[in-house]
PyMOL Python script that loads the backbone (N, CA, C, O; Angstrom):
from pymol import cmd

cmd.read_pdbstr("""\
ATOM      1  N   MET A   1    -148.740 209.746 -11.732  1.00  0.00           N
ATOM      2  CA  MET A   1    -147.785 209.827 -12.817  1.00  0.00           C
ATOM      3  C   MET A   1    -146.671 210.832 -12.522  1.00  0.00           C
ATOM      4  O   MET A   1    -145.867 211.139 -13.403  1.00  0.00           O
ATOM      5  N   ASP A   2    -146.616 211.343 -11.299  1.00  0.00           N
ATOM      6  CA  ASP A   2    -145.570 212.306 -10.968  1.00  0.00           C
ATOM      7  C   ASP A   2    -144.180 211.695 -11.045  1.00  0.00           C
ATOM      8  O   ASP A   2    -143.209 212.406 -11.303  1.00  0.00           O
ATOM      9  N   GLY A   3    -144.070 210.402 -10.828  1.00  0.00           N
ATOM     10  CA  GLY A   3    -142.764 209.757 -10.854  1.00  0.00           C
ATOM     11  C   GLY A   3    -142.246 209.468 -12.247  1.00  0.00           C
ATOM     12  O   GLY A   3    -141.053 209.216 -12.413  1.00  0.00           O
ATOM     13  N   ALA A   4    -143.104 209.496 -13.252  1.00  0.00           N
ATOM     14  CA  ALA A   4    -142.692 209.142 -14.611  1.00  0.00           C
ATOM     15  C   ALA A   4    -141.561 210.023 -15.148  1.00  0.00           C
ATOM     16  O   ALA A   4    -140.580 209.487 -15.665  1.00  0.00           O
ATOM     17  N   PRO A   5    -141.660 211.357 -15.044  1.00  0.00           N
ATOM     18  CA  PRO A   5    -140.535 212.178 -15.525  1.00  0.00           C
ATOM     19  C   PRO A   5    -139.230 211.872 -14.791  1.00  0.00           C
ATOM     20  O   PRO A   5    -138.156 211.882 -15.393  1.00  0.00           O
ATOM     21  N   ASN A   6    -139.328 211.600 -13.489  1.00  0.00           N
ATOM     22  CA  ASN A   6    -138.122 211.247 -12.741  1.00  0.00           C
ATOM     23  C   ASN A   6    -137.551 209.928 -13.217  1.00  0.00           C
ATOM     24  O   ASN A   6    -136.332 209.777 -13.307  1.00  0.00           O
ATOM     25  N   ASP A   7    -138.414 208.970 -13.525  1.00  0.00           N
ATOM     26  CA  ASP A   7    -137.948 207.687 -14.035  1.00  0.00           C
ATOM     27  C   ASP A   7    -137.225 207.864 -15.361  1.00  0.00           C
ATOM     28  O   ASP A   7    -136.183 207.249 -15.590  1.00  0.00           O
ATOM     29  N   LEU A   8    -137.768 208.694 -16.229  1.00  0.00           N
ATOM     30  CA  LEU A   8    -137.131 208.946 -17.522  1.00  0.00           C
ATOM     31  C   LEU A   8    -135.782 209.628 -17.345  1.00  0.00           C
ATOM     32  O   LEU A   8    -134.805 209.276 -18.006  1.00  0.00           O
ATOM     33  N   ARG A   9    -135.737 210.606 -16.448  1.00  0.00           N
ATOM     34  CA  ARG A   9    -134.456 211.271 -16.187  1.00  0.00           C
ATOM     35  C   ARG A   9    -133.446 210.285 -15.611  1.00  0.00           C
ATOM     36  O   ARG A   9    -132.264 210.335 -15.948  1.00  0.00           O
ATOM     37  N   THR A  10    -133.905 209.400 -14.753  1.00  0.00           N
ATOM     38  CA  THR A  10    -133.012 208.399 -14.171  1.00  0.00           C
ATOM     39  C   THR A  10    -132.471 207.465 -15.245  1.00  0.00           C
ATOM     40  O   THR A  10    -131.277 207.166 -15.266  1.00  0.00           O
ATOM     41  N   LEU A  11    -133.343 207.002 -16.137  1.00  0.00           N
ATOM     42  CA  LEU A  11    -132.892 206.133 -17.222  1.00  0.00           C
ATOM     43  C   LEU A  11    -131.871 206.837 -18.105  1.00  0.00           C
ATOM     44  O   LEU A  11    -130.860 206.244 -18.480  1.00  0.00           O
ATOM     45  N   ARG A  12    -132.129 208.085 -18.433  1.00  0.00           N
ATOM     46  CA  ARG A  12    -131.187 208.833 -19.280  1.00  0.00           C
ATOM     47  C   ARG A  12    -129.870 209.084 -18.534  1.00  0.00           C
ATOM     48  O   ARG A  12    -128.800 209.082 -19.142  1.00  0.00           O
ATOM     49  N   TYR A  13    -129.952 209.297 -17.227  1.00  0.00           N
ATOM     50  CA  TYR A  13    -128.747 209.483 -16.417  1.00  0.00           C
ATOM     51  C   TYR A  13    -127.925 208.196 -16.388  1.00  0.00           C
ATOM     52  O   TYR A  13    -126.702 208.227 -16.526  1.00  0.00           O
ATOM     53  N   VAL A  14    -128.607 207.067 -16.207  1.00  0.00           N
ATOM     54  CA  VAL A  14    -127.919 205.768 -16.233  1.00  0.00           C
ATOM     55  C   VAL A  14    -127.227 205.586 -17.571  1.00  0.00           C
ATOM     56  O   VAL A  14    -126.074 205.157 -17.623  1.00  0.00           O
ATOM     57  N   ALA A  15    -127.922 205.909 -18.649  1.00  0.00           N
ATOM     58  CA  ALA A  15    -127.332 205.779 -19.977  1.00  0.00           C
ATOM     59  C   ALA A  15    -126.084 206.646 -20.119  1.00  0.00           C
ATOM     60  O   ALA A  15    -125.059 206.192 -20.628  1.00  0.00           O
ATOM     61  N   GLU A  16    -126.176 207.888 -19.668  1.00  0.00           N
ATOM     62  CA  GLU A  16    -125.041 208.812 -19.783  1.00  0.00           C
ATOM     63  C   GLU A  16    -123.833 208.339 -18.972  1.00  0.00           C
ATOM     64  O   GLU A  16    -122.706 208.324 -19.469  1.00  0.00           O
ATOM     65  N   ILE A  17    -124.081 207.958 -17.730  1.00  0.00           N
ATOM     66  CA  ILE A  17    -122.980 207.541 -16.852  1.00  0.00           C
ATOM     67  C   ILE A  17    -122.344 206.246 -17.332  1.00  0.00           C
ATOM     68  O   ILE A  17    -121.118 206.139 -17.363  1.00  0.00           O
ATOM     69  N   THR A  18    -123.154 205.260 -17.707  1.00  0.00           N
ATOM     70  CA  THR A  18    -122.575 203.997 -18.164  1.00  0.00           C
ATOM     71  C   THR A  18    -121.830 204.186 -19.473  1.00  0.00           C
ATOM     72  O   THR A  18    -120.823 203.520 -19.713  1.00  0.00           O
ATOM     73  N   ARG A  19    -122.311 205.088 -20.326  1.00  0.00           N
ATOM     74  CA  ARG A  19    -121.601 205.358 -21.580  1.00  0.00           C
ATOM     75  C   ARG A  19    -120.245 206.004 -21.300  1.00  0.00           C
ATOM     76  O   ARG A  19    -119.253 205.664 -21.946  1.00  0.00           O
ATOM     77  N   ARG A  20    -120.196 206.921 -20.353  1.00  0.00           N
ATOM     78  CA  ARG A  20    -118.916 207.542 -19.987  1.00  0.00           C
ATOM     79  C   ARG A  20    -117.947 206.511 -19.420  1.00  0.00           C
ATOM     80  O   ARG A  20    -116.765 206.497 -19.763  1.00  0.00           O
ATOM     81  N   LEU A  21    -118.462 205.650 -18.550  1.00  0.00           N
ATOM     82  CA  LEU A  21    -117.613 204.617 -17.965  1.00  0.00           C
ATOM     83  C   LEU A  21    -117.113 203.658 -19.039  1.00  0.00           C
ATOM     84  O   LEU A  21    -115.948 203.258 -19.026  1.00  0.00           O
ATOM     85  N   ALA A  22    -117.985 203.292 -19.959  1.00  0.00           N
ATOM     86  CA  ALA A  22    -117.582 202.409 -21.059  1.00  0.00           C
ATOM     87  C   ALA A  22    -116.484 203.055 -21.895  1.00  0.00           C
ATOM     88  O   ALA A  22    -115.537 202.387 -22.311  1.00  0.00           O
ATOM     89  N   LYS A  23    -116.614 204.348 -22.138  1.00  0.00           N
ATOM     90  CA  LYS A  23    -115.600 205.057 -22.924  1.00  0.00           C
ATOM     91  C   LYS A  23    -114.251 205.046 -22.209  1.00  0.00           C
ATOM     92  O   LYS A  23    -113.212 204.844 -22.838  1.00  0.00           O
ATOM     93  N   MET A  24    -114.270 205.264 -20.898  1.00  0.00           N
ATOM     94  CA  MET A  24    -113.027 205.225 -20.130  1.00  0.00           C
ATOM     95  C   MET A  24    -112.416 203.821 -20.169  1.00  0.00           C
ATOM     96  O   MET A  24    -111.212 203.666 -20.374  1.00  0.00           O
ATOM     97  N   LEU A  25    -113.251 202.809 -19.974  1.00  0.00           N
ATOM     98  CA  LEU A  25    -112.744 201.441 -19.939  1.00  0.00           C
ATOM     99  C   LEU A  25    -112.311 200.938 -21.307  1.00  0.00           C
ATOM    100  O   LEU A  25    -111.487 200.027 -21.392  1.00  0.00           O
ATOM    101  N   SER A  26    -112.845 201.509 -22.376  1.00  0.00           N
ATOM    102  CA  SER A  26    -112.487 201.036 -23.710  1.00  0.00           C
ATOM    103  C   SER A  26    -111.023 201.304 -24.014  1.00  0.00           C
ATOM    104  O   SER A  26    -110.449 200.701 -24.921  1.00  0.00           O
ATOM    105  N   ARG A  27    -110.428 202.197 -23.266  1.00  0.00           N
ATOM    106  CA  ARG A  27    -109.004 202.503 -23.452  1.00  0.00           C
ATOM    107  C   ARG A  27    -108.117 201.556 -22.639  1.00  0.00           C
ATOM    108  O   ARG A  27    -106.894 201.697 -22.634  1.00  0.00           O
ATOM    109  N   THR A  28    -108.727 200.605 -21.962  1.00  0.00           N
ATOM    110  CA  THR A  28    -107.979 199.653 -21.147  1.00  0.00           C
ATOM    111  C   THR A  28    -108.167 198.246 -21.709  1.00  0.00           C
ATOM    112  O   THR A  28    -108.672 198.075 -22.819  1.00  0.00           O
ATOM    113  N   ARG A  29    -107.765 197.262 -20.948  1.00  0.00           N
ATOM    114  CA  ARG A  29    -107.907 195.875 -21.391  1.00  0.00           C
ATOM    115  C   ARG A  29    -109.289 195.300 -21.103  1.00  0.00           C
ATOM    116  O   ARG A  29    -109.555 194.143 -21.426  1.00  0.00           O
ATOM    117  N   TYR A  30    -110.161 196.086 -20.508  1.00  0.00           N
ATOM    118  CA  TYR A  30    -111.484 195.602 -20.121  1.00  0.00           C
ATOM    119  C   TYR A  30    -112.519 195.834 -21.226  1.00  0.00           C
ATOM    120  O   TYR A  30    -113.556 196.454 -20.991  1.00  0.00           O
ATOM    121  N   GLN A  31    -112.235 195.341 -22.415  1.00  0.00           N
ATOM    122  CA  GLN A  31    -113.101 195.563 -23.566  1.00  0.00           C
ATOM    123  C   GLN A  31    -114.497 194.963 -23.390  1.00  0.00           C
ATOM    124  O   GLN A  31    -115.485 195.593 -23.765  1.00  0.00           O
ATOM    125  N   MET A  32    -114.592 193.773 -22.832  1.00  0.00           N
ATOM    126  CA  MET A  32    -115.908 193.142 -22.668  1.00  0.00           C
ATOM    127  C   MET A  32    -116.763 193.905 -21.655  1.00  0.00           C
ATOM    128  O   MET A  32    -117.972 194.039 -21.842  1.00  0.00           O
ATOM    129  N   LEU A  33    -116.146 194.398 -20.596  1.00  0.00           N
ATOM    130  CA  LEU A  33    -116.888 195.199 -19.627  1.00  0.00           C
ATOM    131  C   LEU A  33    -117.351 196.507 -20.264  1.00  0.00           C
ATOM    132  O   LEU A  33    -118.476 196.951 -20.031  1.00  0.00           O
ATOM    133  N   ALA A  34    -116.497 197.115 -21.056  1.00  0.00           N
ATOM    134  CA  ALA A  34    -116.880 198.344 -21.754  1.00  0.00           C
ATOM    135  C   ALA A  34    -118.046 198.067 -22.691  1.00  0.00           C
ATOM    136  O   ALA A  34    -118.975 198.871 -22.773  1.00  0.00           O
ATOM    137  N   TYR A  35    -118.012 196.952 -23.393  1.00  0.00           N
ATOM    138  CA  TYR A  35    -119.103 196.582 -24.297  1.00  0.00           C
ATOM    139  C   TYR A  35    -120.400 196.374 -23.511  1.00  0.00           C
ATOM    140  O   TYR A  35    -121.456 196.850 -23.926  1.00  0.00           O
ATOM    141  N   PHE A  36    -120.328 195.674 -22.393  1.00  0.00           N
ATOM    142  CA  PHE A  36    -121.497 195.445 -21.551  1.00  0.00           C
ATOM    143  C   PHE A  36    -122.092 196.763 -21.059  1.00  0.00           C
ATOM    144  O   PHE A  36    -123.310 196.940 -21.073  1.00  0.00           O
ATOM    145  N   LEU A  37    -121.244 197.675 -20.630  1.00  0.00           N
ATOM    146  CA  LEU A  37    -121.724 198.974 -20.154  1.00  0.00           C
ATOM    147  C   LEU A  37    -122.375 199.767 -21.281  1.00  0.00           C
ATOM    148  O   LEU A  37    -123.398 200.416 -21.065  1.00  0.00           O
ATOM    149  N   GLU A  38    -121.807 199.725 -22.461  1.00  0.00           N
ATOM    150  CA  GLU A  38    -122.400 200.434 -23.594  1.00  0.00           C
ATOM    151  C   GLU A  38    -123.769 199.846 -23.929  1.00  0.00           C
ATOM    152  O   GLU A  38    -124.699 200.592 -24.234  1.00  0.00           O
ATOM    153  N   MET A  39    -123.903 198.543 -23.877  1.00  0.00           N
ATOM    154  CA  MET A  39    -125.194 197.913 -24.144  1.00  0.00           C
ATOM    155  C   MET A  39    -126.208 198.270 -23.051  1.00  0.00           C
ATOM    156  O   MET A  39    -127.397 198.422 -23.334  1.00  0.00           O
ATOM    157  N   THR A  40    -125.742 198.404 -21.810  1.00  0.00           N
ATOM    158  CA  THR A  40    -126.613 198.845 -20.724  1.00  0.00           C
ATOM    159  C   THR A  40    -127.099 200.269 -20.993  1.00  0.00           C
ATOM    160  O   THR A  40    -128.272 200.581 -20.786  1.00  0.00           O
ATOM    161  N   ALA A  41    -126.204 201.118 -21.448  1.00  0.00           N
ATOM    162  CA  ALA A  41    -126.579 202.495 -21.777  1.00  0.00           C
ATOM    163  C   ALA A  41    -127.591 202.528 -22.911  1.00  0.00           C
ATOM    164  O   ALA A  41    -128.562 203.282 -22.859  1.00  0.00           O
ATOM    165  N   VAL A  42    -127.371 201.723 -23.922  1.00  0.00           N
ATOM    166  CA  VAL A  42    -128.299 201.664 -25.056  1.00  0.00           C
ATOM    167  C   VAL A  42    -129.673 201.199 -24.590  1.00  0.00           C
ATOM    168  O   VAL A  42    -130.693 201.748 -25.007  1.00  0.00           O
ATOM    169  N   GLU A  43    -129.701 200.196 -23.732  1.00  0.00           N
ATOM    170  CA  GLU A  43    -130.985 199.671 -23.237  1.00  0.00           C
ATOM    171  C   GLU A  43    -131.718 200.702 -22.381  1.00  0.00           C
ATOM    172  O   GLU A  43    -132.929 200.872 -22.520  1.00  0.00           O
ATOM    173  N   ALA A  44    -131.001 201.384 -21.506  1.00  0.00           N
ATOM    174  CA  ALA A  44    -131.626 202.410 -20.667  1.00  0.00           C
ATOM    175  C   ALA A  44    -132.187 203.537 -21.524  1.00  0.00           C
ATOM    176  O   ALA A  44    -133.299 204.010 -21.289  1.00  0.00           O
ATOM    177  N   GLU A  45    -131.416 203.965 -22.515  1.00  0.00           N
ATOM    178  CA  GLU A  45    -131.871 205.017 -23.417  1.00  0.00           C
ATOM    179  C   GLU A  45    -133.087 204.560 -24.224  1.00  0.00           C
ATOM    180  O   GLU A  45    -134.025 205.329 -24.437  1.00  0.00           O
ATOM    181  N   SER A  46    -133.062 203.326 -24.660  1.00  0.00           N
ATOM    182  CA  SER A  46    -134.175 202.766 -25.426  1.00  0.00           C
ATOM    183  C   SER A  46    -135.452 202.716 -24.592  1.00  0.00           C
ATOM    184  O   SER A  46    -136.527 203.059 -25.083  1.00  0.00           O
ATOM    185  N   LEU A  47    -135.341 202.295 -23.344  1.00  0.00           N
ATOM    186  CA  LEU A  47    -136.501 202.264 -22.454  1.00  0.00           C
ATOM    187  C   LEU A  47    -137.072 203.664 -22.240  1.00  0.00           C
ATOM    188  O   LEU A  47    -138.288 203.856 -22.254  1.00  0.00           O
ATOM    189  N   ALA A  48    -136.193 204.629 -22.043  1.00  0.00           N
ATOM    190  CA  ALA A  48    -136.652 206.002 -21.862  1.00  0.00           C
ATOM    191  C   ALA A  48    -137.321 206.515 -23.132  1.00  0.00           C
ATOM    192  O   ALA A  48    -138.346 207.194 -23.063  1.00  0.00           O
ATOM    193  N   ASP A  49    -136.753 206.197 -24.281  1.00  0.00           N
ATOM    194  CA  ASP A  49    -137.332 206.636 -25.557  1.00  0.00           C
ATOM    195  C   ASP A  49    -138.700 206.020 -25.800  1.00  0.00           C
ATOM    196  O   ASP A  49    -139.586 206.681 -26.342  1.00  0.00           O
ATOM    197  N   GLU A  50    -138.887 204.777 -25.411  1.00  0.00           N
ATOM    198  CA  GLU A  50    -140.182 204.120 -25.571  1.00  0.00           C
ATOM    199  C   GLU A  50    -141.255 204.820 -24.740  1.00  0.00           C
ATOM    200  O   GLU A  50    -142.407 204.926 -25.159  1.00  0.00           O
ATOM    201  N   GLN A  51    -140.868 205.292 -23.568  1.00  0.00           N
ATOM    202  CA  GLN A  51    -141.826 205.924 -22.668  1.00  0.00           C
ATOM    203  C   GLN A  51    -142.089 207.382 -23.015  1.00  0.00           C
ATOM    204  O   GLN A  51    -143.127 207.928 -22.643  1.00  0.00           O
ATOM    205  N   ASP A  52    -141.164 208.013 -23.719  1.00  0.00           N
ATOM    206  CA  ASP A  52    -141.313 209.435 -24.032  1.00  0.00           C
ATOM    207  C   ASP A  52    -140.766 209.722 -25.426  1.00  0.00           C
ATOM    208  O   ASP A  52    -139.649 210.223 -25.555  1.00  0.00           O
ATOM    209  N   PRO A  53    -141.535 209.412 -26.478  1.00  0.00           N
ATOM    210  CA  PRO A  53    -141.058 209.610 -27.849  1.00  0.00           C
ATOM    211  C   PRO A  53    -140.736 211.066 -28.186  1.00  0.00           C
ATOM    212  O   PRO A  53    -139.867 211.313 -29.022  1.00  0.00           O
ATOM    213  N   GLU A  54    -141.407 212.033 -27.566  1.00  0.00           N
ATOM    214  CA  GLU A  54    -141.116 213.444 -27.828  1.00  0.00           C
ATOM    215  C   GLU A  54    -139.690 213.791 -27.408  1.00  0.00           C
ATOM    216  O   GLU A  54    -138.980 214.483 -28.138  1.00  0.00           O
ATOM    217  N   GLN A  55    -139.274 213.321 -26.255  1.00  0.00           N
ATOM    218  CA  GLN A  55    -137.919 213.582 -25.764  1.00  0.00           C
ATOM    219  C   GLN A  55    -136.897 212.910 -26.665  1.00  0.00           C
ATOM    220  O   GLN A  55    -135.793 213.426 -26.844  1.00  0.00           O
ATOM    221  N   ARG A  56    -137.251 211.775 -27.228  1.00  0.00           N
ATOM    222  CA  ARG A  56    -136.340 211.051 -28.111  1.00  0.00           C
ATOM    223  C   ARG A  56    -135.932 211.921 -29.289  1.00  0.00           C
ATOM    224  O   ARG A  56    -134.752 211.997 -29.631  1.00  0.00           O
ATOM    225  N   ARG A  57    -136.909 212.579 -29.912  1.00  0.00           N
ATOM    226  CA  ARG A  57    -136.604 213.442 -31.055  1.00  0.00           C
ATOM    227  C   ARG A  57    -135.683 214.580 -30.635  1.00  0.00           C
ATOM    228  O   ARG A  57    -134.778 214.951 -31.383  1.00  0.00           O
ATOM    229  N   ALA A  58    -135.900 215.131 -29.458  1.00  0.00           N
ATOM    230  CA  ALA A  58    -135.067 216.237 -28.986  1.00  0.00           C
ATOM    231  C   ALA A  58    -133.659 215.766 -28.650  1.00  0.00           C
ATOM    232  O   ALA A  58    -132.689 216.468 -28.936  1.00  0.00           O
ATOM    233  N   SER A  59    -133.532 214.594 -28.049  1.00  0.00           N
ATOM    234  CA  SER A  59    -132.215 214.113 -27.632  1.00  0.00           C
ATOM    235  C   SER A  59    -131.378 213.612 -28.799  1.00  0.00           C
ATOM    236  O   SER A  59    -130.160 213.491 -28.665  1.00  0.00           O
ATOM    237  N   LYS A  60    -131.988 213.319 -29.927  1.00  0.00           N
ATOM    238  CA  LYS A  60    -131.257 212.817 -31.092  1.00  0.00           C
ATOM    239  C   LYS A  60    -130.763 213.951 -31.996  1.00  0.00           C
ATOM    240  O   LYS A  60    -130.084 213.691 -32.989  1.00  0.00           O
ATOM    241  N   SER A  61    -131.093 215.194 -31.668  1.00  0.00           N
ATOM    242  CA  SER A  61    -130.639 216.303 -32.510  1.00  0.00           C
ATOM    243  C   SER A  61    -129.132 216.468 -32.371  1.00  0.00           C
ATOM    244  O   SER A  61    -128.572 216.134 -31.327  1.00  0.00           O
ATOM    245  N   PRO A  62    -128.463 216.976 -33.405  1.00  0.00           N
ATOM    246  CA  PRO A  62    -126.993 217.108 -33.360  1.00  0.00           C
ATOM    247  C   PRO A  62    -126.498 217.972 -32.219  1.00  0.00           C
ATOM    248  O   PRO A  62    -125.447 217.682 -31.647  1.00  0.00           O
ATOM    249  N   GLN A  63    -127.229 219.035 -31.864  1.00  0.00           N
ATOM    250  CA  GLN A  63    -126.766 219.901 -30.790  1.00  0.00           C
ATOM    251  C   GLN A  63    -126.847 219.202 -29.451  1.00  0.00           C
ATOM    252  O   GLN A  63    -125.995 219.435 -28.593  1.00  0.00           O
ATOM    253  N   ALA A  64    -127.848 218.345 -29.236  1.00  0.00           N
ATOM    254  CA  ALA A  64    -128.042 217.706 -27.939  1.00  0.00           C
ATOM    255  C   ALA A  64    -127.005 216.620 -27.686  1.00  0.00           C
ATOM    256  O   ALA A  64    -126.696 216.337 -26.529  1.00  0.00           O
ATOM    257  N   ARG A  65    -126.462 216.008 -28.722  1.00  0.00           N
ATOM    258  CA  ARG A  65    -125.522 214.919 -28.536  1.00  0.00           C
ATOM    259  C   ARG A  65    -124.117 215.367 -28.197  1.00  0.00           C
ATOM    260  O   ARG A  65    -123.381 214.620 -27.553  1.00  0.00           O
ATOM    261  N   GLY A  66    -123.717 216.565 -28.610  1.00  0.00           N
ATOM    262  CA  GLY A  66    -122.415 217.150 -28.320  1.00  0.00           C
ATOM    263  C   GLY A  66    -121.345 216.209 -28.287  1.00  0.00           C
ATOM    264  O   GLY A  66    -120.198 216.587 -28.051  1.00  0.00           O
TER     265      GLY A  66
END
""", "prot")
cmd.dss("prot")
cmd.show_as("cartoon", "prot")
cmd.util.cbc("prot")
cmd.orient("prot")
């Protein structure tokens, strides 16, 4: 189970990066790509939350979302 924390961090990293990219693209004409990236971020975050509900509560706090 040593890889599990790394997998969760990877999923959260994917979510963060794709969300940033979606935000950048949303200011352009690539709205559908931005939407797809945001949905990818949501799915990655959801998978990580399913595997680690304790982290979910911490990541949803107002200070953590910045």
